Every structure is written in structure tokens, then in C-alpha cells.
C-alpha positions in Angstrom: 80.9 22.6 17.8 82.2 20.5 20.7 79.4 19.1 21.6 78.7 18.2 17.7 82.0 16.6 17.5 81.2 14.6 20.6 78.0 13.1 19.2 80.0 12.2 16.2 82.6 10.4 17.9 80.4 8.5 19.7 78.0 7.7 17.1 81.3 6.2 15.3 82.0 4.5 18.3 78.3 2.9 18.5 78.2 1.9 15.2 81.9 0.4 15.2 80.4 -2.4 18.7 77.9 -3.3 16.2 79.0 -4.3 13.2 76.7 -6.8 11.9 73.8 -4.1 12.7 76.2 -1.4 10.9 76.6 -3.9 7.9 73.2 -4.6 7.4 71.8 -0.9 7.7 74.6 0.4 5.2 73.6 -2.7 3.0 70.2 -1.6 3.5 70.7 1.9 2.8 73.1 1.3 0.0 70.3 -0.4 -2.2 67.6 2.0 -1.9 70.3 5.2 -2.3 72.2 3.8 -4.7 68.7 2.8 -6.8 67.8 6.4 -6.9 71.2 7.7 -7.2 71.0 5.5 -10.4 68.0 6.9 -12.2 68.8 10.3 -11.0 72.5 10.2 -12.8 71.2 9.0 -16.0 68.1 11.4 -15.7 70.8 13.7 -14.5 72.6 13.5 -17.7 69.9 13.1 -20.5 67.7 16.3 -19.2 69.7 18.2 -16.7 73.4 18.4 -16.5 74.6 21.1 -18.8 76.4 20.6 -22.1 80.0 21.4 -22.1 79.9 24.6 -23.9 80.6 28.4 -23.0 77.4 29.6 -21.3 75.3 27.1 -22.4 72.1 28.9 -20.8 72.3 31.5 -23.8 71.9 28.8 -26.6 68.5 28.8 -28.0 67.0 27.1 -31.2 65.6 29.3 -34.0 62.4 27.5 -35.2 60.3 28.2 -38.6 56.6 27.7 -37.4 53.6 27.4 -40.0 51.6 30.1 -38.8 48.2 28.4 -39.8 49.2 25.5 -38.0 50.7 26.8 -34.9 52.4 22.6 -34.0 53.6 22.7 -37.6 57.5 23.2 -37.7 59.9 23.1 -40.5 63.9 23.0 -41.2 65.5 26.1 -42.5 67.1 26.8 -46.1 70.8 27.3 -46.6 69.8 30.9 -48.5 67.2 31.9 -45.6 69.7 31.2 -43.1 72.8 33.1 -44.7 69.7 36.1 -44.7 69.1 35.9 -41.1 72.7 35.2 -39.8 73.9 38.1 -41.7 71.7 40.7 -40.5 69.8 40.0 -37.1 69.2 41.9 -33.8 68.7 38.7 -32.0 72.0 36.5 -31.9 75.2 37.1 -31.5 76.2 34.2 -33.7 73.9 32.2 -35.6 75.0 28.4 -36.6 73.1 25.7 -38.7 73.9 21.6 -39.0 72.3 19.0 -39.9 72.9 14.7 -39.5 74.0 12.3 -41.8 74.5 8.8 -42.1 78.0 8.2 -43.6 79.8 5.4 -44.3 83.5 5.3 -43.1 85.8 3.3 -44.7 88.7 1.4 -42.9 90.8 -0.9 -44.7 88.7 -3.3 -46.9 85.4 -2.5 -44.4 82.5 0.2 -44.4 80.9 0.6 -41.0 78.1 3.0 -40.5 78.3 6.3 -38.7 76.7 9.2 -38.1 78.2 13.0 -39.0 77.2 16.3 -38.3 77.3 18.5 -41.4 77.7 22.2 -39.6 78.2 25.8 -40.8 81.7 27.2 -40.3 80.4 29.1 -37.2 79.6 25.8 -35.1 82.1 25.7 -32.7 82.7 28.8 -32.6 79.4 30.2 -31.8 79.2 26.6 -28.9 82.5 28.2 -27.7 84.6 24.7 -27.8 88.5 25.0 -27.1 89.9 22.2 -29.5 91.8 19.3 -27.7 94.0 19.6 -30.8 94.1 21.5 -34.4 91.0 24.4 -35.6 87.9 24.3 -36.5 86.6 25.0 -39.9 86.7 28.1 -42.0 84.3 30.4 -43.9 85.7 29.0 -47.2 84.6 25.7 -45.9 80.9 26.6 -46.4 81.7 26.6 -50.1 81.1 23.4 -52.4 84.9 22.6 -54.4 87.0 23.6 -51.3 89.4 20.8 -50.0 87.5 18.1 -47.9 88.1 18.9 -44.3 86.8 17.2 -41.5 86.7 17.6 -37.3 87.1 14.4 -35.5 85.3 13.8 -31.9 87.4 12.6 -28.8 86.0 9.3 -29.0 87.3 8.7 -32.6 90.7 9.9 -31.3 90.6 7.4 -28.3 89.3 4.2 -30.6 92.2 5.4 -32.9 94.8 4.7 -30.1 95.4 8.7 -29.8 97.3 8.4 -32.5 99.7 11.9 -32.0 99.7 12.3 -35.9 96.0 12.3 -36.5 95.7 15.8 -37.4 96.7 16.1 -41.2 96.0 12.5 -41.5 93.3 11.4 -44.7 89.9 9.5 -43.9 88.0 7.7 -46.2 84.3 8.7 -45.9 81.5 8.0 -48.6 84.0 6.9 -50.8 86.2 10.5 -50.5 89.4 11.8 -48.7 88.6 14.1 -45.9 91.5 15.9 -44.2 91.0 15.8 -40.5 91.9 19.3 -39.2 90.5 19.4 -35.5 89.8 17.1 -32.8 87.0 18.4 -30.2 87.8 18.4 -26.5 86.9 15.4 -24.4 82.7 15.0 -23.2 82.1 17.4 -26.3 78.6 16.0 -28.0 77.5 19.2 -29.7 74.2 20.5 -29.2 72.5 17.5 -27.8 73.4 15.2 -24.0 74.8 12.1 -24.4 74.7 11.3 -27.7 77.4 12.5 -30.2 78.4 12.1 -33.9 81.7 10.7 -34.7 82.8 13.3 -37.3 82.0 16.7 -38.5 81.9 17.7 -41.8 81.4 21.5 -43.5 78.6 22.7 -45.3 80.6 22.1 -48.1 80.4 18.9 -48.1 76.6 18.4 -48.1 76.2 17.1 -51.8 78.6 14.7 -50.8 76.9 13.3 -47.6 73.7 14.5 -46.9 71.4 11.8 -46.8 68.4 12.2 -49.5 65.8 9.7 -48.4 63.0 10.6 -50.7 64.7 11.3 -54.1 64.7 15.4 -54.1 68.3 15.5 -54.9 67.9 19.1 -54.2 71.4 21.3 -53.7 72.4 23.0 -50.8 71.9 26.6 -52.3 68.1 26.0 -53.1 65.9 27.7 -51.0 63.3 25.5 -51.1 65.6 23.0 -49.6 64.4 23.1 -46.3 67.2 20.9 -44.2 69.5 22.8 -42.0 68.6 22.9 -38.0 69.5 26.6 -37.1 70.6 27.6 -33.4 72.4 30.7 -32.0 73.8 32.5 -29.1 71.1 35.2 -27.8 72.8 38.9 -27.1 72.9 39.9 -23.9 69.8 42.0 -22.9 67.9 40.1 -25.4 64.8 38.6 -24.2 62.5 35.5 -25.5 59.4 37.3 -25.8 61.5 40.2 -27.6 63.5 38.3 -29.5 60.0 36.8 -30.7 58.9 39.6 -31.5 61.9 41.0 -33.7 62.5 37.5 -35.3 58.7 37.7 -36.9 59.5 41.0 -38.6 62.3 39.1 -40.2 60.0 36.2 -41.0 57.7 38.6 -42.5 60.5 40.2 -44.9 61.5 36.9 -45.8 57.9 36.2 -47.0 57.8 39.3 -48.9 61.2 38.2 -50.6 60.3 34.8 -51.6 56.8 34.3 -51.2 56.8 30.8 -52.5 59.5 29.2 -50.6 58.2 31.2 -46.8 54.7 31.2 -47.2 52.9 31.8 -44.0 56.4 31.2 -42.1 57.5 32.8 -39.0 60.3 32.7 -36.8 60.5 31.8 -33.1 63.1 30.9 -30.3 62.6 28.1 -27.8 65.0 26.0 -25.5 67.2 23.9 -27.6 66.5 20.1 -27.6 69.0 18.0 -25.3 67.9 14.5 -27.2 68.0 14.7 -30.9 68.2 17.0 -34.0 65.1 18.0 -34.4 63.0 21.0 -36.5 60.7 21.1 -33.6 61.1 22.4 -29.9 60.1 20.7 -26.5 61.0 17.3 -27.9 62.6 16.0 -24.9 58.8 16.0 -23.6 58.5 12.6 -24.2 61.2 11.6 -21.7 59.9 13.6 -19.0 57.1 11.1 -18.1 59.4 7.9 -18.1 61.8 10.1 -15.8 59.0 10.5 -13.5 58.2 7.3 -13.1 61.4 5.2 -12.8 62.5 8.1 -10.0 59.1 7.2 -8.2 59.6 3.6 -8.4 62.9 4.2 -7.3 61.9 6.6 -4.6 59.5 3.4 -2.9 62.7 1.1 -2.9 64.5 4.0 -0.9 61.0 3.9 1.3 61.0 0.1 2.0 64.6 0.2 3.1 63.7 3.5 5.5 60.8 1.3 6.8 63.0 -1.3 7.3 66.1 0.4 8.8 63.5 2.4 11.3 62.2 -1.5 12.8 65.9 -2.0 13.2 66.5 0.5 14.7 63.8 0.8 17.0 64.8 -3.0 18.2 68.3 -1.9 19.0 67.2 1.4 20.3 64.8 -0.7 22.9 68.0 -2.2 24.3 69.5 1.1 25.1 66.4 2.3 27.2 68.2 1.4 30.3 71.2 3.6 29.1 68.8 6.4 27.7 67.0 6.5 30.9 70.2 6.7 33.0 71.2 9.7 30.9 68.0 11.3 31.5 67.7 11.2 35.4 71.3 12.5 35.6 70.2 15.2 33.8 70.2 15.0 30.1 68.0 17.2 27.9 65.6 14.7 25.6 66.7 16.9 23.1 70.8 15.8 23.4 69.7 12.3 23.3 67.7 13.1 20.1 70.4 14.7 18.7 72.9 11.9 19.4 70.4 9.5 18.0 69.6 11.4 15.0 73.4 11.5 14.7 74.0 8.0 14.5 71.4 7.2 11.9 73.3 10.3 9.6 76.2 8.3 10.1 74.7 5.2 8.9 73.0 7.6 5.6 76.3 8.8 4.4 77.8 5.4 4.8 75.0 3.9 2.6 74.9 6.9 0.2 78.6 6.7 -0.1 78.3 2.9 -1.0 74.9 3.9 -3.3 77.4 6.4 -5.3 79.4 3.6 -6.2 76.8 1.0 -7.0 74.8 3.8 -9.4 78.1 4.5 -11.0 78.6 1.0 -11.6 75.5 0.0 -12.7 74.5 3.0 -14.8 78.1 2.2 -16.6 76.5 -1.1 -17.9 73.5 0.5 -19.0 74.9 2.8 -20.9 77.6 0.4 -22.6 74.4 -1.9 -23.5 72.9 1.3 -25.2 76.9 1.5 -27.7 76.1 -1.5 -29.4 73.1 -0.7 -30.8 73.4 2.5 -33.1 76.5 3.8 -34.9 76.6 7.2 -32.6 79.1 7.9 -29.7 77.6 7.7 -26.1 79.0 10.0 -24.2 78.7 9.4 -20.0 80.7 10.2 -17.5 80.1 7.7 -14.8 81.5 10.1 -11.8 78.9 12.2 -10.6 78.6 16.0 -10.4 77.3 18.3 -8.1 73.8 17.6 -9.2 73.9 13.8 -8.3 76.2 14.4 -5.3 73.4 17.0 -3.9 70.5 14.5 -5.1 72.3 11.7 -2.7 73.0 13.9 -0.2 69.4 14.7 -0.1 68.2 11.1 -0.1 70.5 10.5 2.8 69.0 13.2 5.2 65.7 12.5 4.2 66.4 8.8 4.7 67.6 9.9 7.9 64.2 11.7 8.9 62.2 8.7 8.3 64.3 6.1 9.9 66.2 7.5 12.7 64.4 10.8 14.0 60.8 8.8 14.6 62.6 6.2 16.6 64.6 9.0 18.1 61.4 10.5 19.3 59.9 7.2 20.9 63.0 6.2 22.4 63.6 9.5 24.2 60.3 10.1 25.7 61.0 10.7 29.6 59.6 7.5 31.6 62.8 7.1 33.2 61.8 5.4 36.1 60.4 2.4 33.9 63.5 2.6 31.9 65.7 2.4 34.7 63.9 -0.9 36.2 63.5 -2.6 32.6 65.5 -5.6 32.9 64.7 -6.9 29.5 66.2 -4.4 27.6 62.9 -4.1 25.7 61.1 -1.6 27.6 57.8 -4.0 27.4 56.7 -5.6 30.0 56.2 -9.6 29.6 52.7 -10.6 28.4 51.7 -7.2 27.2 49.1 -7.4 24.7 50.2 -7.9 21.6 48.4 -5.4 19.1 48.2 -5.9 15.6 48.9 -2.5 14.5 51.5 -1.9 16.7 54.3 0.8 15.4 56.7 -2.4 14.1 53.6 -4.1 12.6 52.9 -1.5 10.6 56.4 -0.7 9.5 56.6 -4.1 8.0 53.1 -3.9 6.3 54.2 -0.8 4.8 57.0 -2.9 3.7 55.3 -5.8 2.6 52.1 -3.9 0.7 55.0 -1.7 -1.2 57.1 -4.8 -1.9 54.0 -6.0 -3.6 53.2 -3.2 -5.5 57.2 -3.1 -6.8 57.1 -7.0 -7.9 53.7 -6.1 -9.9 55.3 -3.3 -11.4 58.4 -5.9 -12.4 55.9 -8.4 -13.4 54.3 -6.3 -16.0 57.0 -5.4 -17.2 58.9 -8.9 -17.5 55.5 -10.0 -19.5 55.8 -7.0 -21.7 59.4 -7.4 -22.8 58.5 -11.2 -23.2 55.8 -10.7 -25.3 57.2 -8.0 -27.5 60.2 -10.5 -28.1 57.2 -12.8 -29.4 56.1 -10.1 -31.5 53.5 -10.9 -34.1 54.3 -7.6 -36.7 51.9 -8.9 -39.7 55.1 -10.3 -41.7 57.1 -13.3 -41.6 60.7 -13.2 -39.5 61.2 -16.8 -39.9 63.3 -17.7 -42.7 64.0 -14.3 -43.8 67.4 -12.6 -44.2 68.2 -8.8 -44.4 71.1 -6.7 -46.3 71.6 -2.9 -46.3 73.9 -1.4 -49.3 74.3 1.9 -50.1 75.8 2.6 -53.5 76.1 6.4 -52.8 78.7 5.7 -49.9 80.6 4.3 -53.5 80.4 7.8 -55.0 77.7 5.8 -57.5 75.1 8.3 -59.0 71.1 7.6 -59.2 71.1 5.9 -62.6 74.2 3.4 -62.3 72.9 2.6 -58.3 69.2 1.5 -60.2 71.0 -0.6 -62.3 73.1 -1.9 -60.2 70.9 -3.1 -57.4 68.4 -4.7 -60.1 71.7 -6.6 -61.1 72.2 -7.6 -57.5 68.6 -9.2 -57.1 69.1 -11.1 -59.9 72.2 -12.4 -58.7 70.7 -13.4 -55.0 67.9 -15.2 -56.7 70.6 -17.3 -57.8 71.9 -18.7 -54.7 70.6 -21.9 -53.7 68.3 -21.7 -51.1 67.4 -18.3 -52.0 63.2 -18.4 -52.6 62.4 -14.8 -53.3 64.7 -11.4 -53.2 62.6 -7.6 -52.9 64.2 -4.3 -52.1 62.9 -1.5 -49.7 63.8 2.2 -48.6 63.0 1.0 -44.9 62.7 -2.1 -42.8 60.3 -2.4 -40.0 61.7 -1.6 -36.5 65.0 -0.2 -38.0 66.3 3.2 -37.2 65.4 5.1 -40.5 61.3 5.9 -40.7 59.6 7.9 -43.5 56.3 9.5 -43.7 53.8 10.9 -45.6 50.4 13.0 -45.6 47.7 11.4 -47.8 44.3 12.3 -48.1 41.8 11.2 -51.0 42.2 12.9 -54.6 39.6 16.3 -54.2 40.0 16.6 -50.6 41.4 19.3 -49.1 42.6 18.6 -45.4 40.9 20.1 -42.8 39.9 19.4 -39.5 36.5 17.4 -40.4 38.9 15.6 -43.0 42.5 15.5 -41.7 44.9 14.1 -43.6 45.8 10.5 -42.8 49.5 10.3 -41.2 51.0 7.4 -42.9 54.4 5.5 -43.3 56.0 5.5 -46.2 58.2 2.5 -48.0 59.4 2.8 -51.5 59.5 -1.5 -52.5 60.5 -4.0 -55.4 58.0 -6.0 -57.0 58.2 -8.7 -54.9 58.3 -7.2 -51.4 55.1 -8.5 -50.2 55.8 -12.0 -51.1 58.8 -12.1 -49.6 57.8 -10.8 -46.2 54.8 -12.4 -46.1 53.0 -9.5 -46.1 49.4 -10.6 -47.2 47.6 -9.1 -50.2 44.1 -8.2 -49.3 42.8 -6.8 -52.7 44.5 -5.7 -56.0 47.5 -6.5 -57.3 51.4 -6.4 -56.0 53.4 -4.0 -58.4 54.8 -5.5 -61.5 58.5 -5.7 -62.7 57.9 -2.6 -65.4 56.4 -0.6 -62.6 59.5 -1.0 -60.3 61.9 -0.5 -63.4 64.3 2.4 -63.7 62.4 5.5 -64.6 58.9 4.2 -64.2 56.1 6.9 -64.5 53.4 4.5 -63.6 52.2 6.9 -60.4 50.8 3.7 -58.5 50.4 3.5 -54.5 49.6 -0.1 -52.5 48.4 0.9 -49.5 47.6 -1.1 -46.6 44.1 -1.9 -44.5 44.0 0.8 -41.7 45.0 3.4 -44.3 42.2 2.2 -46.9 39.4 2.2 -43.8 40.9 5.4 -43.0 40.9 7.4 -46.6 37.7 5.3 -48.1 35.7 4.1 -45.4 33.3 1.4 -46.6 34.4 1.3 -49.9 36.3 -0.2 -52.4 39.8 1.7 -53.1 40.8 -0.1 -55.9 41.3 2.2 -58.8 40.6 5.2 -56.5 43.4 8.0 -56.3 45.1 9.8 -53.3 47.2 13.1 -53.2 50.8 12.8 -51.4 51.1 16.4 -49.3 54.3 17.6 -50.5 55.8 21.0 -50.3 58.1 20.3 -53.6 57.6 22.2 -56.6 55.8 21.4 -58.4 53.8 19.4 -56.2 53.9 15.2 -56.7 51.3 13.8 -59.3 48.4 12.1 -57.5 49.1 8.3 -57.1 46.6 5.1 -58.2 45.8 2.8 -55.9 46.3 -0.8 -57.3 46.3 -3.3 -54.2 45.4 -3.2 -50.1 48.0 -5.1 -47.9 47.3 -6.4 -44.5 48.6 -4.0 -41.4 52.0 -4.5 -40.1 53.7 -3.4 -37.1 57.1 -1.6 -37.2 57.1 -0.4 -33.8 57.3 -2.1 -30.3 56.5 0.8 -28.3 53.1 3.2 -28.5 50.2 2.4 -30.6 52.6 0.2 -33.2 50.1 -0.4 -36.2 50.1 2.6 -38.4 49.0 3.5 -42.0 51.2 2.8 -44.8 51.6 3.8 -48.5 53.7 1.6 -50.6 55.7 3.1 -54.0 57.5 1.3 -56.5 60.9 1.2 -56.6 61.5 2.7 -60.2 58.8 5.3 -59.6 60.8 7.0 -56.8 64.5 6.0 -55.3 66.4 5.5 -52.3 70.2 4.7 -52.2 70.3 3.2 -49.2 68.6 0.6 -49.3 67.2 -2.9 -47.6 67.4 -6.2 -49.6 65.1 -8.7 -47.9 65.8 -12.6 -48.9 62.8 -15.5 -48.3 65.0 -18.5 -47.8 63.8 -22.0 -47.5 63.4 -23.7 -44.4 66.4 -26.3 -44.7 68.6 -23.2 -45.1 67.9 -21.5 -42.1 70.1 -23.8 -40.0 73.3 -22.6 -38.1 75.9 -24.4 -40.8 73.6 -24.0 -43.6 72.6 -20.3 -42.6 76.5 -19.4 -42.4 76.8 -20.5 -45.4 74.2 -18.7 -47.3 75.0 -15.4 -45.6 78.6 -16.2 -47.1 77.3 -16.8 -50.8 75.5 -13.4 -50.6 78.4 -11.6 -49.5 80.2 -13.1 -52.7 77.1 -12.1 -54.6 77.8 -8.4 -53.2 81.4 -8.6 -54.2 80.8 -9.5 -57.3 77.7 -7.6 -58.8 80.3 -4.4 -58.0 82.9 -4.9 -55.3 82.9 -0.7 -54.6 79.4 -1.3 -52.7 79.9 -1.8 -49.3 77.7 -4.1 -47.2 76.8 -2.5 -44.0 74.6 -5.2 -42.5 73.7 -9.0 -43.0 71.7 -10.7 -40.5 68.3 -12.6 -40.0 65.2 -10.5 -39.5 65.2 -12.4 -35.9 68.5 -11.0 -35.3 68.0 -7.3 -36.7 64.5 -7.2 -34.3 66.8 -8.3 -31.2 69.0 -5.5 -32.0 66.0 -2.8 -32.0 66.1 0.1 -29.8 62.5 -0.3 -29.0 62.9 -4.2 -27.8 65.8 -2.7 -26.0 64.2 -0.4 -23.9 61.4 -2.6 -23.2 63.9 -4.9 -21.7 66.1 -2.6 -20.0 62.7 -1.3 -18.4 62.1 -5.0 -17.6 65.7 -5.5 -15.7 65.2 -2.4 -13.8 62.2 -2.8 -12.7 63.3 -6.8 -11.9 66.3 -5.3 -9.6 64.0 -3.1 -8.0 61.0 -5.4 -7.3 64.1 -8.0 -6.0 65.3 -5.5 -3.9 61.7 -4.7 -2.3 61.4 -8.3 -2.1 64.7 -9.2 -0.1 64.0 -5.9 2.0 60.4 -6.9 3.0 62.2 -10.5 4.0 64.7 -8.7 6.0 62.2 -7.0 7.5 60.0 -9.3 8.2 62.4 -11.8 10.0 64.0 -8.7 11.7 60.4 -8.4 13.4 59.6 -11.6 14.0 63.3 -12.8 15.3 63.3 -9.6 17.7 59.7 -10.6 18.8 60.7 -14.0 19.8 63.9 -12.8 21.7 61.3 -10.5 23.6 58.9 -13.3 24.6 61.4 -15.7 25.3 60.6 -15.9 29.1 56.8 -16.1 28.2 57.3 -18.8 25.7 59.0 -20.7 28.4 56.4 -20.5 31.2 53.6 -21.5 28.7 55.5 -24.5 27.3 56.3 -25.4 31.5 52.5 -25.1 31.8 52.2 -27.4 29.3 52.2 -25.6 25.6 54.0 -28.1 22.8 56.5 -26.9 20.1 53.7 -27.0 17.5 51.5 -24.9 19.3 54.0 -22.5 20.4 54.9 -22.8 16.1 51.8 -22.0 15.4 51.2 -19.0 17.8 53.8 -17.1 16.4 53.2 -18.2 12.9 49.3 -17.3 13.2 50.4 -13.7 14.6 53.5 -12.9 11.7 51.0 -13.9 9.1 48.4 -11.8 10.2 50.5 -8.7 9.6 51.6 -10.6 6.4 47.9 -10.6 5.2 47.0 -6.9 6.3 50.3 -5.7 4.1 49.8 -8.0 1.0 45.9 -7.0 1.0 47.3 -3.3 1.1 49.6 -4.0 -1.6 47.2 -5.2 -3.9 45.2 -2.5 -4.2 48.5 -0.4 -5.2 49.3 -3.3 -7.4 46.7 -2.3 -9.6 46.5 1.2 -9.0 50.2 1.2 -10.4 49.5 -1.2 -13.1 47.0 1.7 -14.4 49.7 4.2 -14.5 51.9 1.7 -16.3 50.0 0.6 -18.6 50.9 3.1 -21.7 55.0 1.7 -21.4 53.7 -1.9 -21.9 53.5 -3.8 -24.9 50.4 -6.3 -25.7 50.3 -6.2 -21.6 47.0 -4.6 -19.9 47.9 -3.0 -16.3 44.9 -5.3 -15.0 47.2 -8.1 -15.6 45.5 -11.6 -13.7 48.7 -13.5 -13.9 51.1 -10.8 -12.4 48.1 -9.9 -9.5 47.9 -13.9 -9.1 51.6 -14.6 -9.1 53.5 -11.1 -7.6 51.3 -11.7 -3.8 51.8 -15.6 -3.9 55.5 -15.0 -4.6 55.6 -12.5 -1.6 53.6 -14.8 0.6 56.3 -17.7 0.0 58.8 -15.2 1.4 57.2 -14.3 3.9 55.7 -17.8 4.9 60.2 -18.4 4.9 61.0 -15.0 7.0 58.5 -16.2 9.7 59.1 -19.9 9.6 62.7 -19.8 10.5 62.1 -17.2 14.2 58.7 -19.3 15.0 60.7 -22.8 14.7 63.5 -21.4 16.9 61.1 -20.3 19.6 59.4 -24.1 19.5 62.5 -25.5 20.0 63.3 -23.5 23.0 64.6 -25.4 26.3 61.8 -24.1 29.0 64.3 -24.3 31.9 66.7 -21.6 29.8 63.9 -19.3 28.9 62.5 -19.5 32.8 66.1 -18.5 33.7 66.1 -15.6 30.5 66.6 -12.2 31.8 
């Protein structure tokens, strides 16, 4: 133990005696370790960190699976949930919930927010101790009870930690809810990081639950499958035994209620951490991006380690005389290796501490940029937990092994007399042949090749982000304004809502500068999307003839003209078809849906069937038009089949109002006046209706989550690539500066024998550029490989991109040339007499 402390004290003195080297080494390590700690902090928060609830490992999701289609799952109805909750041998407590987008009124404004609609035992199942107040009571599950709400710690914080919040009334969807409880700090429910702002009891289901497909079924309907169910497993119950017992319960439910529970069985699976879903394993989509980011961050650390290994060997060469004397006096090689390794570990510890601070700062900025996109609380603790600290310590140790152990083994080789006699401090005789693939050169080549790979990855993501910002979705973004309203937030029924929306359309058309107006249920690149499975009439879905998965939208008569979606065949919807109560039973599909449903045939006049579990089944729809394909997402394939139905035939209370405006109304001043005119018309139509969003389509796209992901990925890769480039430049500069210093006497002799400055400059540059060329050659192959791996994450950019594969090597070559030129120029300007007296 005493010798260890002695090594530590001696290591501290050695590092303190070289403050410049120590500062540079800590900075290099902080960048490398900080990148890894930052990425792992995010991965840990989203995928690994236990939820802040009691014994989280005992919580499991309950899922209703189709026995004929094992990959198909559905939610639970409230009657099915209560039947299972009342008597089951698997769970000690079983809770139900779902999410709703609600309107929270604060003064004269209404803002969108997410609320969790939960059963009375939700908080007791999770084992949550409240910050203030109480959870819901059993009676709160019944409709007609006084309305109560539980708010999160974040909500309380936003309202200045109001000590009188318990017992106060808050307005949600134009109704008064009494706040009865405040959840503890950091609580996010059953999901990680993302949290609803409010919790409302199941008794409020009919008042706040979103009805995006106009079904309007009450909570008590057994065919209203709209609840997500999870529970706490009883002690000693395993997953296989639980599934066996639940299969019996599922069979009993099917026998008792065959129409509502046909072909359904019950299974348990771990809860999804990243969303409220009817299906298990929804987190799998995050695993590949997490692995990719961790791998790329590890490459940055590897570059840093190679860089530092070169620096350590250069510094260690100056200590060969000291090490030789210690060996001659009886010192063991193991003790010297331990001393050098201890110095490296001290450097890694300092770099790790700085890296943790860098990671905390950078991840906090990243989460803040995410908070602005969604009406949901993002709860992220920047302070590292045990996992992040342990991960950072692991990388500190790994880095020490890479950059300190190997140089220590090399420097401690027992060439005692050679080291004692060495006066150059280099351990190498002047004039020794300089091999291209010496240890130092190979380390720099590795840095250059890995740096080029990172530059190529960054270049691909930057080009992808630029293409995404200029996306061509198949409809017009220019001169387009969109407004979102929701009459249900003002407690207005469907009949009156429809009338109000049509009146509002007419009023908006009268605004000067507005060319056309149309309403729709969803908006491309929006948070909410609807889907339907459709098949031609008379075709039973099968493996040979699968149903077509189509995006579904309910639209007004002028929707396609307003957005500039081209009509390819047939006609648009008529005013009569979009009038309230229309029974036209018509549909418009896009070109992709037409090709999938009736390949090579004219779909106009054909009838299609919408797959639905509704009873009775919805009527078949006649195809009256085919329109162009549009893109609703940036990530993934993007282009999907589409089904459109007229607004009078179907209904949704939360609507998007699209306005096509004249180009003269799109300027900054005219646009501001136009937006204010739209606000006035919304208030004049019905002052109760909240205007939730009002912005241009370009602004809507800029705030989309898909674009945020693409841009964030580009920014992260830009940072990784820039750090890698900086480290490569430092490594190449350090190698050449060290080489020039080592060869000062040789250069003096050459110049004394007649070599001029230009010859010396060319000699140094030639040798440095050979190293650079070798590194760039290997790096180009790595760049091509990383491009193929990243291709699935890019938008409209191929993994083999000629622009990136040309510009990245050129950029690296320019930086390398600058890093080589400065030491070479210094060598060319050396005074021969001073050089001859060197050493």
C-alpha cells in the first residue's frame, strides 16, 4: 500500500512539473471520454436507468395478443380490465391507463398538454410516495364524481411551487378539476424521461379522452379497447407460469364474451420505457441508434488514446536516461511499468472528471432543445448516476491501458547501458533509418484513418439534414398557413362543432389574401397520425393478398387544391359530401394505394373495405379519385399509401385548418397582419374555441420531431467529426514537432554540408505526407464502410456519397498539410551552428 501511495505522489509531482503536457493530455481525454459519457448518459436515461418507483423489476405489462396473428396486439376495454383485476393469480396489483391530449386553460389562453387517464390504484401499483396531497380514490373511477387531478412536480415548479396548489381548481377542456396531489420530483409514470403533466382519474374518461376516429364509445363498453394495462407481479411468479395462468383467463373471457374477445389471449412482457403502447418491445427501435452513437463516440475516444499514446512515448523518450539509471540501481521493470501506468491513470482520472462535466453540460442543452418540440414534460437528471460514473471509470481504465500501458512496456525494456549513455534524450541514434510504419507513425495513421471515417459520417448526416430541411413532400409548403382548433376543449358536442367548423371555413375565406381554405384531421409531419388497413371489396386478407396499411385522413372539399396535391384521376370531394351527416360512403386514395390495391387497373368506381373491429362493420367505400403521393415523415421510407374520406362522412373534433394565401400576403409585415386577422375570425366565430397553433407550413416543418432527430444527429456527428479532426491535427503536429526536435543535429549536419532550407522543408514534408497518405487511404475504405452502415439513418442521401467521399479526404489533407508545415518550416529555418551544438 505504501508503494502505491508513493507511486501516486511521484506521479502527481511528475504531472505538475509538466503543466503544458498535463493540460493538453487532460483536454484530449476530456473530449474523448466526455463524448462517450454524454452518449451513455442519454442511453442510460432512455433505456437502462430504473424508473423512480418501488421495485421496478416487479412491474410487467399485460398484453392482449391475437392468437391467429401473433404479432398483433390490442388494448383492453374497461370491463375486461376490471374482470382481470378482480381475480387473477399473477398480479398483486393491476392498473390501467391511457394518454390524452388536453387543453389546459390559463387565463385567456389554452395550451396543449398530455394527461394520463389512470385507474385509482395507478400510484399504489407503482409505489409512489406523494410530494403533497393524496392519490385518487376508488370512487374516482366512476363518472359523475367531482373532478379531481394530480399534477406533476414539474407542473408545480412551473407555477412557482405554489404552497396553496392542493385544493385549487384548474381548467382542463373547459372543466374545473380540483388538484388533490403532487407527484414527487423525478416521477415520470411508466415511461422514462417523458412524463404527462397531469394525471386524471378514469371517471373523467368521457370528458377528456381523445376520439380520433369518431367512435364515441363510452368507457364501460366492452368493445371499447382503449386502455393500457400493467401490474406488479406476485412474489415467486415467473413469466412462463404467468403466461400459462393468463391464457386460462383469456380463454374464460372469450367464452363469456365471444364477440368482443374472439381469438385473444393474455401475455406478460416487460413494460415499454419509451411510450404507451399496446405492443411489447417498442423500445427495440432505439437500440440500433444507441449502439451506433456509442460506437462512434468510442471511435473518438480511440483517436484520443492514440494521440495521447504518441504524446506519452515522446515524453517518455526523454525519461529513458532516468529509467535506465533506476534499472541499473536494481529497480524492477514491473515497478517502473506500475509507476508509468499510475501516471497514466491519474491523467485519465482528471480527463474523466472533466469529461463528466462536459457530458452533463452537453446533454442538458440537448434535452432543452427537445423540450420545445412537444407538449410533454421532459424529466432529465443531468447529474451522473452510478451507471454513468461506472461507465466513465471503465473508459478511464480502458483509455489508460491503450495510451499508457503500451508506452510503459516499451519504455521499460531493459536496455540499461544504451539508455544511460543516450544523451539525446531520444533513445535513438542520429541517422537511424526512419521507417514509414514505425510505432509513432502507425499511431498517427490510425488517428488519421479514424478521423476520416468520422468526417465522412458527419458529412453524410449534414447532407441528410440539409436535404431534410428542403424536403419535397408532394404538396406545397410555400404560401401555406395552418391553424389548429379543437371544439371539444370548450365542451362543444359533435353536431355544434361541425357547424362551427364550416362557419369558420366560410369566415376565413373572406379574409383578403386568402385564396382557399380546407380542414383536415391530421397534418403531415405532425405529432398525430391515423392509420387504416384497406383491401379491395370481396378480397379476404391473406399472405397472398395482404391488407394495405394506409395513412388515414378526414379532409374537407378543397383540401387537395389548398395543399397543391395533384389530382391524377377522378374528382375531389364535393361540398355535399363534406356536409354534416353525409352518408356518401366515398373515398379518395393516392397513387401508391391504387397501385397496391388494383395494380395495372383503373380504381375509379371500385369499392374498398376498411378493416375495423367496430360492430357493425363500416360500409364499403367507393373510390372517386386518385391523387399524388405525399410524404408525411422524414425518417424511414416516408412515402406511405393514403386513404382520404370526406369530413361530413367522418368526424374528428381536433382539426387542422389549411389556408392557401396569395404570395403578396407571405411577407413579414403582411404575414403578421394575416395571422392576426385569422385570430380575430376564430374569436368572432366562437370565442370559446381555443386556437392551439397558428403558423406557416414552413414553421410547422421546422418544429417537427423528425427534423429535430435528423438535425440533432447531424450536430452530434459534426461535433464528433470536429473533435476527431482536431485530435488528428494535434497528433500529426506533435509527431512532426517531436521528429524535428529529435533530428535537429542531423538537420544541422545536412545544412552544413550544403543542403538549403527548401530541401530540408521538402524532406520533412515528404516524410509527413507519406504518413498522411497512408492514413487517408485506410480512412477512405473505412469511410465507405461506415456510409453503408449509416445508410438506413439518412434522408435522401446514399451511404456511398461522392461529394462526402471527395470533400472529407480533401479537408483532412488540408488540415494535415498545415499540421506538417509548421514543424517543417521551423526545421528549414534552423541555424546550422546551433544545430551542430545541439545536445
